[in-house]
C-alpha positions as CSV (number, residue, x, y, z in Angstrom):
1,X,-49.7,85.2,-42.7
2,X,-52.3,84.6,-39.9
3,X,-51.8,84.2,-36.2
4,X,-51.7,80.5,-36.4
5,X,-49.0,80.5,-38.9
6,X,-47.0,83.1,-36.8
7,X,-47.3,80.8,-33.8
8,X,-46.1,77.7,-35.8
9,X,-43.2,79.8,-37.3
10,X,-41.9,80.7,-33.8
11,X,-42.2,77.1,-32.2
12,X,-39.1,75.2,-31.6
13,X,-38.0,72.6,-34.1
14,X,-39.8,69.3,-33.5
15,X,-38.3,65.9,-33.6
16,X,-39.0,63.6,-36.7
17,X,-42.6,62.2,-36.6
18,X,-43.1,58.5,-37.4
19,X,-46.6,58.3,-38.7
20,X,-46.5,54.5,-38.5
21,X,-46.5,54.7,-34.8
22,X,-48.6,57.8,-34.2
23,X,-51.7,55.9,-33.0
24,X,-49.8,54.7,-29.8
25,X,-49.5,57.0,-26.7
26,X,-46.0,58.1,-26.3
27,X,-44.1,56.3,-23.5
28,X,-43.3,58.1,-20.3
29,X,-39.8,59.3,-19.7
30,X,-37.4,56.6,-18.1
31,X,-36.7,58.9,-15.2
32,X,-40.3,58.9,-14.0
33,X,-41.1,55.1,-14.0
34,X,-39.3,52.0,-13.1
35,X,-39.5,49.1,-15.6
36,X,-41.9,47.5,-13.2
37,X,-44.2,50.4,-13.0
38,X,-44.1,50.9,-16.7
39,X,-45.2,47.1,-17.2
40,X,-47.9,47.6,-14.7
41,X,-49.1,50.6,-16.5
42,X,-49.1,48.9,-19.8
43,X,-51.1,45.9,-18.3
44,X,-53.7,48.4,-16.9
45,X,-54.1,50.1,-20.2
46,X,-54.5,46.7,-22.0
47,X,-57.1,45.6,-19.3
48,X,-59.0,48.8,-19.9
49,X,-59.0,48.3,-23.7
50,X,-60.0,44.7,-23.3
51,X,-62.9,45.7,-20.9
52,X,-64.0,48.3,-23.4
53,X,-63.9,45.8,-26.2
54,X,-65.9,43.3,-24.2
55,X,-68.4,46.1,-23.2
56,X,-68.8,47.0,-26.8
57,X,-69.3,43.5,-27.9
58,X,-71.8,42.9,-25.3
59,X,-73.7,46.1,-26.3
60,X,-73.8,44.8,-29.9
61,X,-75.0,41.3,-28.8
62,X,-77.7,43.0,-26.7
63,X,-78.7,45.2,-29.6
64,X,-79.0,42.3,-32.1
65,X,-80.6,39.8,-29.7
66,X,-84.0,38.6,-30.6
67,X,-85.7,40.3,-27.7
68,X,-83.8,43.7,-27.9
69,X,-86.8,45.7,-29.5
70,X,-88.8,45.0,-26.4
71,X,-86.6,47.4,-24.4
72,X,-88.2,50.1,-26.4
73,X,-91.4,51.1,-24.3
74,X,-93.5,52.3,-27.2
75,X,-92.5,49.2,-29.4
76,X,-93.4,47.0,-26.3
77,X,-96.9,48.6,-25.9
78,X,-97.8,48.4,-29.7
79,X,-96.3,44.8,-29.7
80,X,-98.4,43.6,-27.0
81,X,-101.4,45.2,-28.7
82,X,-100.6,43.4,-31.8
83,X,-100.6,40.1,-29.9
84,X,-104.2,40.9,-28.7
85,X,-105.2,42.1,-32.2
86,X,-103.8,39.0,-33.9
87,X,-105.4,36.8,-31.3
88,X,-108.7,38.3,-32.2
89,X,-108.0,37.6,-35.9
90,X,-107.4,34.0,-35.2
91,X,-110.3,33.6,-33.0
92,X,-112.4,35.0,-35.9
93,X,-110.8,32.9,-38.5
94,X,-111.1,29.8,-36.4
95,X,-114.7,30.4,-35.5
96,X,-115.7,31.2,-38.9
97,X,-113.8,28.2,-40.5
98,X,-115.5,25.9,-38.1
99,X,-118.8,27.5,-38.3
100,X,-118.6,27.0,-42.1
101,X,-118.1,23.2,-41.6
102,X,-121.5,23.1,-39.7
103,X,-123.4,25.0,-42.5
104,X,-121.9,23.1,-45.5
105,X,-119.8,20.1,-46.4
106,X,-118.5,21.6,-49.7
107,X,-114.8,21.9,-49.6
108,X,-114.8,24.9,-52.0
109,X,-117.1,26.9,-49.4
110,X,-114.9,25.9,-46.5
111,X,-111.7,26.9,-48.5
112,X,-113.4,30.3,-49.5
113,X,-113.4,31.3,-45.8
114,X,-109.6,31.6,-46.0
115,X,-110.1,33.6,-49.3
116,X,-112.7,35.9,-47.9
117,X,-110.4,36.8,-45.0
118,X,-107.3,37.5,-47.0
119,X,-108.8,38.9,-50.4
120,X,-109.6,42.4,-48.8
121,X,-105.9,42.9,-48.2
122,X,-105.2,42.3,-52.0
123,X,-108.1,44.6,-53.1
124,X,-107.7,47.4,-50.6
125,X,-104.0,47.1,-49.5
126,X,-102.8,49.9,-51.7
127,X,-105.6,52.5,-50.8
128,X,-104.9,51.6,-47.2
129,X,-101.2,52.1,-47.6
130,X,-101.6,55.3,-49.2
131,X,-103.9,56.7,-46.6
132,X,-101.4,55.5,-43.9
133,X,-98.7,57.5,-45.6
134,X,-100.7,60.8,-46.0
135,X,-102.8,60.6,-42.8
136,X,-102.0,60.5,-39.1
137,X,-100.8,56.8,-38.5
138,X,-101.9,56.9,-35.0
139,X,-105.6,57.8,-35.5
140,X,-105.7,55.6,-38.6
141,X,-104.4,52.6,-36.4
142,X,-107.0,53.3,-33.9
143,X,-109.9,53.5,-36.4
144,X,-108.9,49.9,-37.6
145,X,-109.4,48.4,-34.1
146,X,-113.0,49.9,-33.8
147,X,-113.9,48.7,-37.3
148,X,-113.0,45.1,-36.5
149,X,-114.9,45.3,-33.2
150,X,-118.0,46.5,-35.1
151,X,-117.8,43.5,-37.4
152,X,-117.4,41.1,-34.7
153,X,-120.7,42.4,-33.0
154,X,-122.7,42.0,-36.2
155,X,-121.3,38.4,-36.5
156,X,-122.5,37.8,-33.0
157,X,-125.8,39.2,-33.6
158,X,-126.4,37.1,-36.8
159,X,-125.7,33.9,-34.8
160,X,-127.8,34.6,-32.0
161,X,-130.9,35.4,-34.1
162,X,-130.5,32.2,-36.1
163,X,-129.9,34.1,-39.4
164,X,-126.3,32.9,-40.3
165,X,-126.0,31.3,-43.7
166,X,-122.9,30.4,-45.8
167,X,-123.0,33.4,-48.1
168,X,-123.6,35.8,-45.0
169,X,-120.6,34.3,-43.1
170,X,-118.4,34.9,-46.3
171,X,-119.5,38.4,-46.5
172,X,-118.8,39.2,-42.9
173,X,-115.6,37.5,-43.0
174,X,-114.7,39.7,-45.9
175,X,-115.7,42.7,-43.9
176,X,-113.5,41.6,-41.0
177,X,-110.7,41.2,-43.7
178,X,-111.3,45.0,-44.6
179,X,-110.2,45.9,-41.1
180,X,-107.0,43.8,-41.5
181,X,-106.4,45.4,-44.8
182,X,-106.4,48.8,-43.1
183,X,-104.4,47.7,-40.0
184,X,-101.4,45.8,-41.6
185,X,-99.9,48.4,-43.7
186,X,-100.0,51.0,-41.0
187,X,-98.5,48.8,-38.4
188,X,-95.7,47.7,-40.8
189,X,-94.9,51.4,-41.4
190,X,-94.8,52.3,-37.8
191,X,-92.3,49.6,-36.8
192,X,-89.1,51.2,-38.3
193,X,-90.0,54.5,-36.5
194,X,-89.9,52.8,-33.1
195,X,-86.6,50.8,-33.3
196,X,-83.1,51.3,-34.8
197,X,-82.1,49.8,-38.0
198,X,-79.9,47.1,-36.5
199,X,-82.9,46.1,-34.5
200,X,-85.4,46.1,-37.4
201,X,-85.0,42.3,-38.3
202,X,-85.5,41.4,-34.6
203,X,-88.6,43.6,-34.4
204,X,-90.0,42.0,-37.5
205,X,-89.3,38.6,-36.2
206,X,-91.1,39.6,-32.9
207,X,-94.0,40.6,-35.1
208,X,-93.9,37.0,-36.4
209,X,-93.8,35.9,-32.9
210,X,-96.8,37.9,-32.1
211,X,-98.6,36.4,-34.9
212,X,-97.9,32.9,-34.0
213,X,-98.3,33.2,-30.3
214,X,-101.8,34.4,-31.2
215,X,-101.9,31.5,-33.5
216,X,-101.7,29.4,-30.4
217,X,-103.7,31.5,-27.8
218,X,-106.4,32.3,-30.4
219,X,-107.4,28.8,-31.4
220,X,-107.2,27.6,-27.9
221,X,-109.5,30.3,-26.7
222,X,-111.9,29.9,-29.7
223,X,-112.0,26.1,-29.4
224,X,-112.8,26.4,-25.6
225,X,-115.4,28.9,-26.0
226,X,-116.9,27.1,-29.0
227,X,-117.1,23.8,-27.0
228,X,-118.6,25.4,-23.9
229,X,-120.7,28.3,-25.0
230,X,-121.0,28.4,-28.7
231,X,-119.3,30.4,-31.6
232,X,-121.3,33.5,-30.9
233,X,-119.4,34.1,-27.7
234,X,-116.0,34.0,-29.7
235,X,-117.1,37.0,-31.6
236,X,-118.3,38.8,-28.4
237,X,-114.8,38.3,-26.9
238,X,-113.3,39.4,-30.2
239,X,-115.2,42.7,-30.1
240,X,-114.2,43.4,-26.5
241,X,-110.6,42.8,-27.0
242,X,-110.5,44.9,-30.1
243,X,-112.1,47.9,-28.4
244,X,-109.6,47.5,-25.5
245,X,-106.8,47.5,-28.1
246,X,-108.0,50.7,-29.6
247,X,-108.0,52.4,-26.2
248,X,-104.5,51.3,-25.5
249,X,-103.3,52.6,-28.9
250,X,-105.0,56.0,-27.9
251,X,-102.3,56.3,-25.1
252,X,-99.5,56.4,-27.7
253,X,-98.3,60.0,-27.8
254,X,-97.1,60.3,-31.5
255,X,-96.6,63.7,-33.2
256,X,-97.9,63.7,-36.8
257,X,-95.7,66.1,-38.8
258,X,-97.8,67.5,-41.8
259,X,-96.0,68.2,-45.1
260,X,-95.8,72.2,-45.8
261,X,-96.9,71.1,-49.2
262,X,-100.2,69.7,-48.1
263,X,-101.5,66.2,-48.2
264,X,-101.0,64.1,-51.2
265,X,-104.2,63.2,-53.1
266,X,-105.1,59.6,-52.8
267,X,-105.1,58.8,-56.5
268,X,-101.5,60.4,-56.9
269,X,-100.3,58.7,-53.6
270,X,-101.4,55.3,-55.0
271,X,-99.8,56.0,-58.4
272,X,-96.5,56.9,-56.8
273,X,-96.5,53.9,-54.6
274,X,-96.9,51.6,-57.5
275,X,-94.3,53.4,-59.5
276,X,-91.8,53.0,-56.7
277,X,-92.3,49.4,-56.4
278,X,-92.3,48.8,-60.1
279,X,-89.0,50.8,-60.5
280,X,-87.3,49.0,-57.7
281,X,-85.5,45.8,-58.7
282,X,-85.2,44.8,-55.0
283,X,-89.0,45.2,-54.3
284,X,-90.0,43.2,-57.5
285,X,-87.7,40.3,-56.5
286,X,-89.2,40.2,-53.1
287,X,-92.8,40.4,-54.4
288,X,-92.3,37.5,-56.8
289,X,-91.1,35.2,-54.1
290,X,-93.7,36.1,-51.3
291,X,-96.5,35.8,-53.8
292,X,-95.3,32.4,-55.0
293,X,-94.5,31.0,-51.5
294,X,-98.0,31.8,-50.2
295,X,-99.8,30.7,-53.4
296,X,-98.6,27.2,-52.6
297,X,-98.1,27.3,-48.8
298,X,-101.7,28.4,-48.1
299,X,-103.2,25.1,-49.3
300,X,-102.3,23.6,-45.9
301,X,-104.0,26.4,-43.9
302,X,-107.2,26.5,-46.4
303,X,-107.7,22.6,-46.3
304,X,-106.7,22.1,-42.5
305,X,-110.2,21.9,-41.2
306,X,-110.8,19.0,-43.6
307,X,-107.5,17.4,-42.7
308,X,-108.2,17.6,-39.1
309,X,-111.7,16.0,-39.6
310,X,-110.0,13.2,-41.6
311,X,-107.5,12.2,-38.9
312,X,-108.4,9.4,-36.5
313,X,-110.6,11.0,-33.9
314,X,-110.4,14.3,-35.6
315,X,-112.7,17.2,-34.4
316,X,-112.6,20.8,-33.4
317,X,-109.9,20.0,-30.7
318,X,-107.8,18.3,-33.3
319,X,-108.1,21.5,-35.6
320,X,-107.1,23.6,-32.6
321,X,-104.1,21.4,-31.8
322,X,-102.9,21.6,-35.3
323,X,-103.0,25.3,-35.4
324,X,-101.3,25.7,-32.1
325,X,-98.5,23.3,-33.3
326,X,-97.8,25.4,-36.2
327,X,-97.7,28.5,-34.1
328,X,-95.2,26.9,-31.6
329,X,-92.9,25.8,-34.5
330,X,-92.9,29.6,-35.6
331,X,-92.1,30.9,-32.2
332,X,-89.3,28.5,-31.8
333,X,-87.7,29.4,-35.1
334,X,-88.0,33.0,-34.5
335,X,-85.5,32.8,-31.6
336,X,-83.0,31.4,-34.1
337,X,-83.6,33.8,-37.1
338,X,-80.7,36.2,-36.4
339,X,-78.3,33.5,-36.5
340,X,-79.9,32.0,-39.8
341,X,-79.7,35.4,-41.3
342,X,-76.1,35.5,-40.6
343,X,-75.4,32.1,-41.8
344,X,-77.3,32.3,-45.2
345,X,-78.2,34.8,-47.8
346,X,-81.7,35.7,-48.3
347,X,-82.5,33.6,-51.4
348,X,-80.9,30.3,-49.7
349,X,-83.1,31.0,-46.7
350,X,-86.1,31.4,-48.8
351,X,-85.5,28.3,-50.8
352,X,-84.8,26.0,-47.8
353,X,-87.7,27.5,-46.1
354,X,-89.9,26.5,-49.2
355,X,-88.5,23.0,-49.2
356,X,-89.4,22.5,-45.6
357,X,-92.8,23.9,-46.1
358,X,-93.3,21.5,-49.0
359,X,-92.0,18.6,-46.8
360,X,-94.6,19.5,-44.0
361,X,-97.5,19.6,-46.6
362,X,-96.4,16.2,-48.0
363,X,-96.5,14.6,-44.7
364,X,-99.8,16.2,-43.9
365,X,-101.2,14.7,-46.9
366,X,-100.5,11.2,-45.7
367,X,-100.7,11.7,-42.0
368,X,-102.9,9.0,-40.4
369,X,-103.1,10.7,-36.8
370,X,-102.1,13.6,-34.8
371,X,-98.7,11.9,-33.7
372,X,-97.7,12.3,-37.3
373,X,-99.5,15.6,-38.0
374,X,-98.4,17.6,-35.1
375,X,-94.6,17.4,-35.8
376,X,-95.4,18.1,-39.5
377,X,-97.2,21.3,-38.3
378,X,-94.3,22.4,-36.2
379,X,-92.0,22.2,-39.2
380,X,-94.5,24.0,-41.3
381,X,-94.7,27.0,-38.7
382,X,-90.8,27.1,-38.7
383,X,-90.7,27.2,-42.4
384,X,-93.5,29.9,-42.7
385,X,-91.8,32.4,-40.3
386,X,-88.4,31.9,-41.7
387,X,-89.5,32.5,-45.3
388,X,-91.8,35.3,-44.4
389,X,-89.3,37.2,-42.2
390,X,-86.4,37.0,-44.6
391,X,-88.7,38.5,-47.3
392,X,-90.2,41.1,-45.0
393,X,-86.9,42.3,-43.9
394,X,-85.8,42.7,-47.5
395,X,-88.9,44.8,-48.3
396,X,-88.5,47.0,-45.3
397,X,-84.9,47.8,-46.2
398,X,-85.7,48.6,-49.7
399,X,-88.3,51.3,-48.8
400,X,-87.7,54.8,-47.6
401,X,-90.0,56.1,-44.9
402,X,-92.2,58.5,-47.2
403,X,-93.5,55.4,-49.2
404,X,-93.1,52.7,-46.6
405,X,-96.7,52.1,-45.8
406,X,-97.6,52.0,-49.6
407,X,-94.7,49.6,-50.2
408,X,-95.5,47.3,-47.4
409,X,-99.3,47.4,-48.5
410,X,-98.1,46.1,-51.9
411,X,-96.0,43.5,-50.0
412,X,-99.2,42.4,-48.1
413,X,-101.2,42.5,-51.3
414,X,-98.9,40.1,-52.8
415,X,-98.9,37.9,-49.8
416,X,-102.7,37.8,-49.2
417,X,-103.4,37.9,-53.0
418,X,-101.3,34.6,-53.3
419,X,-103.1,33.3,-50.2
420,X,-106.5,34.0,-51.6
421,X,-105.9,32.7,-55.0
422,X,-104.1,29.6,-53.5
423,X,-107.0,28.8,-51.1
424,X,-109.5,29.0,-54.0
425,X,-107.2,27.1,-56.3
426,X,-106.2,24.2,-53.9
427,X,-109.9,24.1,-52.6
428,X,-111.0,23.5,-56.2
429,X,-108.4,20.8,-56.9
430,X,-109.5,19.1,-53.6
431,X,-113.1,19.1,-54.8
432,X,-112.2,17.6,-58.1
433,X,-109.8,15.1,-56.6
434,X,-109.0,14.7,-53.0
435,X,-107.6,16.7,-50.1
436,X,-104.4,14.5,-50.0
437,X,-103.7,15.0,-53.7
438,X,-104.3,18.8,-53.6
439,X,-101.7,19.1,-50.7
440,X,-99.1,16.8,-52.7
441,X,-99.4,18.8,-55.9
442,X,-99.1,22.2,-54.0
443,X,-96.0,21.0,-52.1
444,X,-94.2,19.7,-55.4
445,X,-95.2,22.8,-57.5
446,X,-94.2,25.2,-54.9
447,X,-90.6,24.0,-54.8
448,X,-90.4,23.9,-58.5
449,X,-91.9,27.5,-58.8
450,X,-89.6,29.1,-56.1
451,X,-86.5,27.7,-57.7
452,X,-87.5,29.0,-61.2
453,X,-88.2,32.4,-59.9
454,X,-85.0,32.7,-57.9
455,X,-83.1,31.7,-61.2
456,X,-85.1,34.2,-63.4
457,X,-85.9,37.2,-61.0
458,X,-82.7,38.4,-59.2
459,X,-81.5,41.5,-57.5
460,X,-79.2,42.9,-60.1
461,X,-78.4,46.0,-58.0
462,X,-76.6,46.7,-54.9
463,X,-78.2,47.8,-51.7
464,X,-79.1,51.5,-52.0
465,X,-78.6,54.1,-49.2
466,X,-82.2,55.3,-48.6
467,X,-81.5,57.8,-45.8
468,X,-83.1,61.1,-46.6
469,X,-80.9,63.8,-48.0
470,X,-81.4,67.6,-48.3
471,X,-78.5,68.2,-50.6
472,X,-80.7,69.6,-53.4
473,X,-82.3,72.9,-52.9
474,X,-85.9,73.2,-54.1
475,X,-86.6,75.9,-56.8
476,X,-88.7,79.0,-56.4
477,X,-91.1,80.0,-59.1
478,X,-90.8,83.5,-60.4
479,X,-93.8,83.6,-62.5
480,X,-97.5,83.1,-61.2
481,X,-98.4,79.4,-60.8
482,X,-101.1,77.9,-62.8
483,X,-102.5,74.4,-62.9
484,X,-100.6,72.2,-65.3
485,X,-97.9,69.8,-65.8
486,X,-94.1,70.8,-65.1
487,X,-91.5,69.8,-67.7
488,X,-87.9,69.9,-66.6
489,X,-84.8,69.7,-68.9
490,X,-81.3,69.1,-68.1
491,X,-78.8,69.4,-70.8
492,X,-75.4,67.4,-70.8
493,X,-72.5,67.5,-73.0
494,X,-71.0,64.1,-73.4
495,X,-67.9,62.6,-75.0
496,X,-69.4,60.3,-77.8
497,X,-66.9,57.7,-77.0
498,X,-68.6,57.3,-73.6
499,X,-72.2,57.6,-74.9
500,X,-73.0,53.9,-74.2
501,X,-71.9,54.2,-70.6
502,X,-73.9,57.4,-70.1
503,X,-77.0,55.9,-71.6
504,X,-76.7,53.0,-69.2
505,X,-76.3,55.3,-66.4
506,X,-79.5,57.3,-67.4
507,X,-81.6,54.2,-67.3
508,X,-80.8,54.1,-63.6
509,X,-81.5,57.8,-63.4
510,X,-84.9,57.3,-65.0
511,X,-85.8,54.6,-62.4
512,X,-84.8,57.0,-59.7
513,X,-87.0,59.9,-61.0
514,X,-90.1,57.6,-61.4
515,X,-89.5,56.1,-57.9
516,X,-89.7,59.8,-56.6
517,X,-93.2,60.3,-58.4
518,X,-92.3,61.7,-61.9
519,X,-94.8,61.0,-64.5
520,X,-92.3,60.2,-67.1
521,X,-88.5,60.7,-67.6
522,X,-86.9,60.4,-71.2
523,X,-83.4,61.0,-72.6
524,X,-83.3,63.0,-75.9
525,X,-80.2,63.0,-78.2
526,X,-79.5,65.9,-80.4
527,X,-79.5,64.9,-84.1
528,X,-77.1,67.7,-85.2
529,X,-74.8,67.5,-82.2
530,X,-73.7,64.0,-81.1
531,X,-72.4,65.4,-77.8
532,X,-75.4,66.9,-76.6
533,X,-78.0,65.0,-74.5
534,X,-81.1,66.5,-72.8
535,X,-82.9,64.7,-69.8
536,X,-86.6,65.5,-69.8
537,X,-88.8,65.0,-66.7
538,X,-92.5,65.4,-66.4
539,X,-94.2,66.1,-63.2
540,X,-98.0,66.2,-62.6
541,X,-98.0,69.7,-61.1
542,X,-95.5,72.2,-59.5
543,X,-96.5,70.8,-56.0
544,X,-95.7,67.3,-57.1
545,X,-92.4,68.5,-58.6
546,X,-91.5,70.2,-55.2
547,X,-92.4,66.8,-53.4
548,X,-89.5,65.2,-55.2
549,X,-86.9,67.3,-53.5
550,X,-88.3,66.0,-50.1
551,X,-87.8,62.4,-51.4
552,X,-84.1,62.6,-52.4
553,X,-82.0,60.0,-50.8
554,X,-78.2,59.6,-50.3
555,X,-78.2,57.2,-53.2
556,X,-79.7,59.9,-55.4
557,X,-77.1,62.4,-54.6
558,X,-74.3,59.7,-55.4
559,X,-76.2,59.0,-58.7
560,X,-76.1,62.9,-59.6
561,X,-72.3,63.0,-59.0
562,X,-71.8,60.0,-61.3
563,X,-73.9,61.7,-64.0
564,X,-72.0,64.9,-63.6
565,X,-68.6,63.1,-64.1
566,X,-69.7,62.5,-67.6
567,X,-70.5,66.1,-68.4
568,X,-67.7,67.9,-70.4
569,X,-69.0,71.3,-70.2
570,X,-67.3,74.1,-68.5
571,X,-70.4,75.0,-66.5
572,X,-72.8,72.6,-64.7
573,X,-75.5,71.1,-67.0
574,X,-78.2,73.7,-67.5
575,X,-81.6,73.1,-65.8
576,X,-84.7,74.7,-67.2
577,X,-88.2,74.2,-65.8
578,X,-91.4,74.9,-68.0
579,X,-95.1,75.0,-67.3
580,X,-97.1,72.9,-69.9
581,X,-99.6,75.4,-71.2
582,X,-103.1,74.0,-71.8
């Protein structure tokens, strides 16, 4: 018996304890307070509790307000930088699209400007995301800004010497898109580092605001400069702003923590990123939706220069006004996104956003003048940011930090791949038929495709806890390490009556192993012993095997406990590691 027990034994008898009322403070003795004083004290306590509740509610409302992430200094600095960077992007796209209309009247070539600006994200997004996960994200972010500046200077020089042609413009627009392909995945991966999880949806909405504020500022600047000085000076300003943005990012003091296992190889990092997305039902559902939405919605953006020319009195100013109207609609909608997310589930929000986008395109197909076109573009902007934000938040919440840039790069690849393919597709339809018919067909098919994919591709799994866990201790090799694959076996003894349940659970385990980076994962069943099952995992090397221990999440730990609940052996399942001899 210890000292605590002896102390308890010598204490005087205690009165009976009523657990149902133990959460309330004991009432003061009647001899110390009058009934009036007791009532006053109770009122004071109630007032304090009410004030505390109000303060907590106010703090929660402040944390979830649309502008809350701007209270974080680093996020605010990088967000303002992104406004400038996106302004440069829109200036470049507007100037390039309008410049192409002066070089050719072919609808397909005009639409290909949109394809050339977005196709690099589809082609190079995954390598860029892998580099952003294995390199210093700050330095990589800086390099993207200087790349865009260099391309803008080459564009300017080509115009000034009179050597600009339609093929050269497409090539330089593609080169500018390479800078975007490098920048977007790294910035998407940085945002969750800067804000808390409850603020993440608002931060992503603010990124949409930055995109759409620049959608207004960029075209207005570009249009004014084109009208007064010429297209070349748009690219000059683009270069200057890109350089200044790079210098601002250099002020960000971020500490890059290198893995003790060293950098991942680029090829391996890309493979693991693809495996993670392929084995994540939540990411697959998001990718289907975002790709289909932009495949159809991009018809409006790709054909907008031709739509602007076809309106009464249409010209460069009309084109700029329509772009600015779309940006204004997106900014207004961003202020209401927190309420919309609380009121509707993701799929309902996405389907309604698709319907609104289709309605905007249908109106633009028959709009006779800007008085009809401007409201339609405002609605289109509202639909665009609502749908894109709902899907972007879903993607971010489905990705742990170690693979976030790769996952978001694949998300952007789906977005830009859909945009590039859609621009070429609807441009060709417009060439064969007409701009109006192309927009109408895109609107109708977009709604039908989204309704179909929401019915066929659903999230069949509950949200996983992706917070990192160090519950599993990494093994130590006792023999000299050599190059070669590592094979891990885990032996289970399972009640044959529960075998079907166990096999279903092991399918989930296989997805988890592959998401962590394993080359393969199989379940073996002993033909001579119905109760004996062996899980076999293959890793590319001993180093890659150790990396999987750094990628274990809270959901993986819970999954392990569920597997152990099936095991009937007296000791835990036996784990054996082998080096595959060459």
